[in-house]
C-alpha positions in Angstrom: 81.0 127.9 116.8 84.9 127.4 115.6 87.4 126.1 117.5 89.3 128.7 118.7 86.7 130.6 119.7 85.7 127.7 121.5 89.8 127.7 123.0 89.1 131.1 124.1 86.1 130.4 126.0 87.6 127.7 128.0 90.9 130.0 128.3 88.1 132.5 130.0 86.0 129.9 132.3 89.6 128.9 133.5 90.2 132.2 134.7 87.0 132.8 136.2 87.1 129.1 138.4 90.7 129.7 139.9 88.9 132.5 142.0 87.3 130.0 143.5 90.2 127.7 144.8 90.8 127.0 147.9 93.3 129.5 149.3 95.6 125.9 149.8 95.5 125.3 145.7 95.7 128.8 144.3 98.6 131.9 143.8 101.7 130.0 144.0 101.2 126.6 144.6 104.9 124.9 145.0 105.7 121.6 142.8 105.5 119.1 145.3 101.6 119.9 146.0 100.9 118.5 142.6 99.2 115.6 144.3 96.9 118.4 146.3 95.9 119.3 143.0 95.1 116.5 141.5 93.4 114.6 144.0 91.0 117.7 144.4 90.3 117.9 140.5 89.0 113.8 141.5 87.0 115.5 144.5 83.9 115.9 142.6 83.8 120.2 142.7 81.8 122.4 140.1 83.3 122.4 136.3 84.3 126.0 136.4 86.9 124.9 139.4 87.2 121.7 137.5 88.9 123.6 134.6 90.9 125.7 136.4 92.9 123.0 138.9 93.5 121.1 135.1 95.3 123.9 133.9 96.9 124.5 136.9 98.0 121.1 137.0 99.3 121.2 133.6 100.4 124.6 133.9 103.0 123.5 137.2 103.8 119.7 136.0 105.0 122.1 132.2 107.6 123.4 134.8 108.9 120.0 136.6 112.2 118.9 135.6 113.0 115.7 134.6 112.7 113.9 138.0 109.9 115.4 139.3 107.9 114.3 135.9 109.1 110.8 137.1 107.8 111.4 140.4 104.6 112.4 139.5 103.9 110.0 136.7 104.9 107.3 139.5 102.2 109.5 141.7 99.7 108.5 139.4 100.5 105.0 139.1 99.6 104.5 142.6 96.0 105.8 141.5 94.5 102.5 142.5 89.8 100.9 142.0 88.6 101.3 145.7 89.8 97.1 146.8 86.5 97.0 149.2 84.3 98.9 146.5 85.3 96.3 143.9 85.3 93.5 146.2 82.0 94.2 146.5 80.9 94.1 143.6 82.8 91.1 142.5 80.5 89.2 145.0 77.4 90.9 144.0 78.4 89.6 140.0 79.0 86.0 141.2 75.8 86.3 143.3 73.6 87.7 140.5 75.0 87.5 137.1 73.0 90.8 135.3 73.2 93.5 133.9 73.1 95.9 136.7 75.8 93.6 138.4 78.3 93.8 135.2 78.1 97.6 135.0 78.8 97.4 138.9 81.5 95.7 138.2 83.2 97.8 135.1 82.9 100.8 137.2 84.4 99.7 140.4 86.9 98.2 138.1 88.3 101.4 136.4 91.5 103.0 137.4 90.3 106.3 139.1 93.3 107.9 136.1 90.8 107.3 133.9 88.7 109.6 135.6 91.9 111.9 136.2 92.7 112.1 132.9 89.3 112.6 132.2 88.4 115.7 134.0 92.6 116.8 132.9 91.6 117.1 129.6 88.2 119.4 130.3 91.2 122.4 130.5 92.1 124.6 127.3 95.0 123.0 125.1 94.8 120.0 127.0 94.3 116.8 124.6 98.0 118.2 123.5 99.3 118.5 126.7 98.1 114.8 127.6 99.8 113.3 124.3 103.2 115.5 125.3 102.8 113.5 128.4 102.5 110.4 127.5 106.0 111.1 125.4 107.5 111.9 128.7 107.0 108.8 129.7 107.4 107.0 127.1 110.8 108.2 127.5 111.4 107.5 130.7 110.5 103.6 130.1 109.8 102.3 133.5 108.0 98.7 133.5 106.6 100.7 136.7 104.6 103.2 134.3 102.8 100.1 132.7 99.6 101.1 134.3 99.6 104.5 133.7 100.3 103.6 130.2 97.3 101.2 129.6 94.4 103.8 130.8 95.6 106.8 128.6 95.9 104.9 125.6 92.7 103.8 126.2 91.6 107.5 126.4 93.9 108.4 123.4 92.4 105.1 121.6 88.9 107.2 122.1 89.8 110.6 122.2 91.8 109.7 118.1 88.6 108.1 116.7 89.1 108.4 113.1 84.9 109.8 113.2 87.4 113.0 114.3 90.1 112.2 112.2 90.0 115.2 109.4 92.5 114.5 105.9 93.7 117.1 104.2 96.2 117.8 101.4 99.5 119.0 101.5 100.7 121.4 99.0 103.2 124.1 97.9 99.7 126.5 99.0 99.4 125.3 102.7 100.3 127.5 105.7 104.0 127.5 106.2 104.0 127.0 110.0 102.4 122.9 109.1 105.2 122.8 105.5 107.9 123.3 108.7 106.7 120.5 110.8 106.3 118.3 107.6 109.6 118.7 107.7 110.7 118.6 111.0 108.8 115.2 111.1 109.9 113.9 108.0 111.1 110.0 109.4 112.0 108.1 106.2 113.8 110.4 103.8 115.1 112.9 105.3 113.7 116.2 103.7 116.8 118.4 103.0 115.2 122.1 103.1 112.4 124.2 101.3 114.1 123.3 97.8 113.6 119.9 99.0 110.0 120.0 100.3 108.6 121.8 96.5 110.0 118.6 94.6 108.1 116.3 96.8 105.2 119.0 96.7 104.5 120.8 93.9 105.0 118.4 90.7 101.9 117.2 88.9 103.0 114.1 89.8 103.3 114.1 93.7 100.6 114.1 96.5 100.9 114.7 100.3 98.0 113.7 102.8 97.8 114.1 106.2 95.4 113.2 109.3 94.8 116.0 112.1 92.4 116.4 114.7 90.0 119.3 116.3 91.8 119.1 119.3 95.7 120.0 117.7 94.6 122.1 114.4 98.1 122.3 112.9 99.4 119.3 114.2 99.9 116.7 111.8 99.7 113.6 113.1 100.6 111.4 110.5 101.2 112.3 106.8 102.4 110.1 103.9 103.6 111.1 100.4 103.0 109.5 97.2 104.4 110.0 93.8 102.6 109.0 90.2 104.3 106.8 88.1 103.2 104.2 85.6 105.6 101.2 87.0 106.6 100.3 90.2 109.9 101.8 91.3 112.8 99.9 92.4 114.8 102.9 94.2 114.1 105.9 96.5 117.0 108.1 94.7 115.7 108.5 91.0 112.2 108.8 92.8 113.0 111.5 94.6 114.5 113.4 91.9 112.2 116.9 90.2 109.1 115.3 88.5 107.8 117.4 85.4 104.8 119.0 86.4 103.2 118.4 82.8 103.3 114.9 81.0 101.3 114.2 77.9 98.9 111.7 77.2 101.7 109.0 77.3 102.2 109.8 81.0 99.3 109.4 82.2 99.7 107.1 85.9 99.0 104.3 86.2 100.5 103.2 90.0 100.3 105.5 93.0 103.2 104.8 95.2 103.5 105.5 98.9 106.9 106.0 99.9 107.1 107.7 103.1 104.4 107.4 106.3 105.7 109.2 109.2 103.8 109.7 112.6 104.2 112.7 114.0 103.3 112.6 117.5 105.1 110.0 119.5 102.9 110.4 122.6 100.4 109.0 120.5 103.2 106.1 119.9 100.8 103.0 118.7 98.2 104.8 117.6 97.4 103.0 114.3 96.2 105.7 112.0 98.1 104.5 108.4 95.5 101.9 107.4 93.0 104.8 107.7 95.8 106.8 106.0 95.9 104.5 102.6 92.6 103.3 102.5 91.2 107.0 102.4 94.4 108.2 100.1 93.2 105.4 97.9 90.0 106.6 97.4 90.9 110.5 97.0 93.4 109.5 94.3 91.2 107.0 92.4 88.5 109.6 92.2 91.1 112.2 91.0 93.2 109.6 88.7 90.5 106.7 87.4 93.8 105.4 85.6 95.4 104.6 88.5 95.5 100.6 89.0 98.0 100.1 91.2 98.9 100.5 94.8 102.1 100.2 95.9 104.9 101.2 98.8 108.3 102.0 97.9 109.2 101.1 102.0 112.7 100.7 104.3 113.4 98.2 105.9 114.6 99.3 109.7 115.6 96.4 111.3 117.3 94.0 109.2 121.1 95.5 109.3 121.1 95.2 113.3 118.8 91.8 112.5 121.6 90.1 110.7 124.0 91.3 112.8 122.4 89.7 116.1 121.7 86.4 113.6 125.1 85.6 112.8 126.7 86.4 116.1 124.0 83.7 117.7 122.8 80.4 117.1 121.2 81.7 113.4 125.0 82.0 112.3 124.1 78.0 110.4 122.2 80.6 107.8 125.9 81.6 106.5 128.5 79.3 105.9 132.7 80.4 105.7 132.8 81.8 102.6 129.2 83.5 103.0 130.7 84.9 106.3 133.7 86.4 104.4 131.3 88.4 101.6 129.3 89.7 104.8 132.2 91.3 106.7 132.1 93.3 103.1 129.9 95.8 104.5 132.1 96.9 107.6 133.4 99.0 105.2 131.3 102.0 104.7 132.0 102.1 101.0 131.6 98.3 100.4 129.2 99.3 97.7 131.2 100.9 95.6 134.6 99.3 96.1 133.8 95.5 96.2 131.1 96.0 93.5 127.4 94.2 93.7 128.1 90.1 92.5 129.6 88.6 94.9 127.2 90.3 98.1 123.5 91.1 96.1 122.9 87.0 95.7 123.3 86.6 99.9 121.9 89.7 101.1 119.1 89.0 98.7 118.6 85.4 100.0 119.3 86.5 103.6 116.4 89.4 103.1 114.5 86.7 101.9 114.3 85.1 104.6 114.4 87.7 107.2 110.5 88.4 105.9 109.6 84.8 105.4 110.9 83.3 108.1 112.3 85.6 111.4 109.5 85.9 114.0 109.3 88.2 117.1 107.3 86.4 120.3 104.4 86.6 119.4 104.2 84.9 115.8 105.3 87.8 113.4 107.7 89.4 111.2 110.3 91.4 113.3 110.5 94.0 110.8 107.8 96.6 112.2 106.7 97.8 108.7 106.1 94.7 107.2 103.8 94.6 110.5 101.9 97.7 109.0 101.2 96.8 105.7 100.5 92.8 105.9 98.4 94.0 109.0 96.8 96.4 106.3 96.5 93.1 104.0 99.1 93.7 101.6 101.7 91.6 100.7 105.6 92.1 100.0 105.6 92.1 96.1 110.0 92.9 96.2 112.5 93.4 97.1 114.8 96.1 96.1 118.3 95.8 95.5 120.3 99.3 95.9 116.9 100.4 96.4 118.1 103.4 99.2 122.1 104.0 99.6 121.8 106.6 101.5 123.7 106.8 104.6 121.0 105.9 106.4 119.9 103.3 103.9 123.5 101.5 103.8 123.4 101.6 108.0 119.8 100.3 108.8 119.3 98.0 105.6 122.5 97.3 103.8 120.9 99.5 101.3 118.0 97.5 100.3 114.5 98.3 99.9 111.1 97.0 99.5 107.7 97.3 97.4 104.2 95.5 99.0 101.9 95.9 96.9 97.7 96.4 98.0 95.7 94.4 95.8 92.3 95.1 96.7 91.0 92.0 95.7 93.0 90.3 97.6 93.7 92.5 100.8 90.9 90.5 103.5 92.1 87.3 102.3 95.8 88.4 103.6 94.7 90.0 106.3 93.0 87.1 107.4 96.1 84.5 107.3 98.2 87.2 109.0 96.5 88.3 111.6 94.8 84.3 112.1 98.0 82.2 111.5 100.6 85.2 111.0 101.4 84.4 107.2 102.8 86.3 105.0 101.5 86.9 101.8 104.3 87.1 99.2 105.1 86.5 95.6 106.9 83.7 93.4 109.9 86.6 93.7 110.5 87.7 96.6 109.9 83.2 97.3 112.4 82.4 94.9 115.1 84.4 96.8 115.0 81.7 99.2 116.3 79.6 96.8 119.3 80.8 95.1 122.9 79.0 95.1 124.6 79.5 98.7 128.6 79.8 97.9 130.3 76.4 98.1 133.7 74.8 99.3 134.9 73.0 96.0 137.9 70.2 97.4 138.1 71.8 101.4 139.3 75.7 98.7 137.0 79.0 99.7 136.1 80.2 95.9 136.9 84.2 95.7 135.0 86.7 95.1 136.5 89.9 92.9 139.1 92.1 95.3 138.8 89.4 98.2 141.7 87.3 99.7 141.1 84.5 102.2 143.7 83.0 105.1 142.1 79.8 103.8 143.5 80.5 100.3 147.0 81.3 101.3 146.6 84.9 99.7 146.4 86.9 103.2 143.2 88.4 104.8 140.7 90.2 104.2 141.2 93.6 102.9 138.9 95.1 104.3 140.0 94.5 107.4 
């Protein structure tokens, strides 16, 4: 039985079920009576009417404006476990903590919202709409909705369990509807139309894989773009150029480069598919190309520039001395990478990037960088930080042009993962650690060392040219 047949069957059941609804819940229901519909869905009616009620809720929710959606989500936040039943179950557990008492306590603790969403998911196409509902909630960002988000996360993590996901290769023969979504959802390196997409999919040394879910048939959940190469790349510009479709034996690839991983559904934020995706794609690639030995990423550093600005404006200003501050001010010029050259800024930025990866932590003791948390948590090693890895406007704005490579060394993945999860240790190569020791700018005899093209007030030669 295929998915489309099941969907048609559910639509039929929903239409028939509408006739079972009481007059107060049928016909032209006012938008403000969504609360009554929600109560009816939880009232234990038959399956047919349940499908109809769930469909009616979703139809009316889609018709709501932003403020009305916020109000309905706020109403869901008021759904709480029955206090009396919970107190009785807790008392019974304390008196006799056996398996039956544990089960009764768990049932009493569960929010009625979870059952609401389970029943809501009876409607045709409901899974996608519930994901969209969570996207609405995340966009609102109201702390009062945190309990609703926890329940949705719990259910969505089960509904989108790895066992339900299907890995599919995306190539130039993939239906156009899906290819259009690949262009739309690419979040790391923007795809500049169909010709650019073909350069990423069609050559013999390019691959793209995506995870799909049976309830979202033509909607990719996450996809990864891969280049098969001989060496580890250090910049995205050369990698995105069109590759030859046929290489001779000397071009047999030994390195698989994961250069873009894009999550497609904002409503599934926080539910990680990427670790499963990378592991399964590696298995697929090895089956196809036995010559592959090295698996690395070419990754962005999306929060480095903002971290650097915050750090230098606050207590972290001790990371640099006065002459280094002058150098960093060059970055205010949008054309700094072409105007001032590399030598004055490069050692400083590379050292600060190493500081960012190795020592800058969030409140939980893990790296600030979200991409780093993902790959390090999966057991990768920070292999290299790349100067001028991405000199696009986005790359310069977010990371001052830097990119990095994470390496997945099969023999070290488990060890790296455990050290990261248990102690927050960042697995990094000697090359990265060595960047912390780069010589810092110094002053000689009270006079700053100067950079080419840079004049400083301390030396009596006027203001910084970038001002």
